[in-house]
N, C-alpha and C positions, 0 to 999 in steps of 0.2 A: 504494500500500500504506500502510495506517495501522497503526502498532504502538504500543502503550502498555505500559509495564512495570507490571504488577500483582503482581510477586513480593512475597514476605513482606517483604523489605528495603525495597522501594520503598513499599509500603503503610504500613510502620512510620514512614516519613518524612512522611506526610500529616498536616497539622495538623487536629485535630478542633475544629470550631467549637462553642462553647457556645451552643445555640439560645436560651437565655434572654437573651442579650446582643444579638441581631440583630433587625432590623425587616424584612428581606427575605431571600429564599432565598440562602444562600451559594453561590459558584461551585464547580463541580466541579474538583478538583485536576488532572484530565487534560483539562479542557475538555469540550465536548459534541460528539457526532457523531450524524448521522441514520443509521438502519439500518432498512429495511423498514417505514417509517411510524412509527418510534419515535425518541425522543430517548434517547441513551445517555450515561452519565457515571458519576461516582463521588460519593457523599455520605459525608462523614466528620464525625460530629457526636456531641455528648452532648446529652441532653435529649429533648424531644418536639416534633416538627414538627407542622404543622397536619394535620387529617384530610384525606384525599384520596379522590376518586372518579374513575374512568376509565370513561367511557361508550362509548368507541370501540374498546376492546380490553383484553386482560389486561396486567398489569405483571409483569415478572420482576425479582426481587431476588436477588443473589448476595452473601452475607456474606463479606467478605474478611478482616475482623479484628474482634475484639470480639463483642458480642452485643446483640440488641435484642428487646424483647417486641413482637410484632406482633399487633394486634387487627384482625380482619376482621368487619365487621358484616353478617351474612347476614339474610335475611328471617326466619329461624327463631331468630335470636339471635346473640350475639357468640361468636367463636372466637378464643382467645388462645393463642399459642405463643411460647416463647423460641427465637429463631434464633441459631445460633452459626456461627463461622467455618467455611467449607467448604460450608454449606448453601445451597441454591437454593430459592426459593419462587415460585410463580406466584399472583399475587393475581387472583381472578376479576373479570371485567368487571362493572361495575355495582355493586360492593360498596364502601361506605365502609371505609377502613382507616387505621391509625395505628401508628406505631412509637414505642417509648419506650426510649431507650438511656441508662439511668442512668449506666453506667460507660463508655459510648462504643462506637461502631460505625463501621466503614467498609464500605460496600456499593457494588457495581456495580449500576446499575439500567438497565432498558429500559422506558421509559414511553411509551404511545401519544402521538403528537404532538398529536392533536386530542381534544376531548371531556373535558377535565380540569377538575375543580372542587377548591377548597381551602377549608377552614373551620377557624378556631380554635375555634369553638363545636362542641360534640358534636352530630353529626347525629342526627335523630330518626327517619329512615327507613332 
């Protein structure tokens, strides 16, 4: 059995990493676990991480605290929405996407283990 405390009090204790000060992806405060072909963990940050693309499946994000502006690049154009604590979003397979957490966010993620790309440059497709 694997149990992680993601209660409001536990999440409030997670340090948010300022992404403008790092050169590699910060570790998950709860570590990482594999679940049905996905890597699961917690990201707690301020700022904007690189763009991501998942070609092997959808990604799930559950906002635990704070908020983030999520942009998904569809073939028909960009879709942007502010995600807030308590919301869950499924990012479609094969769509570039990016978060911007100006004031900080903590989220639980389930990301496909394979078929992932990252880019600091804005994708053109």
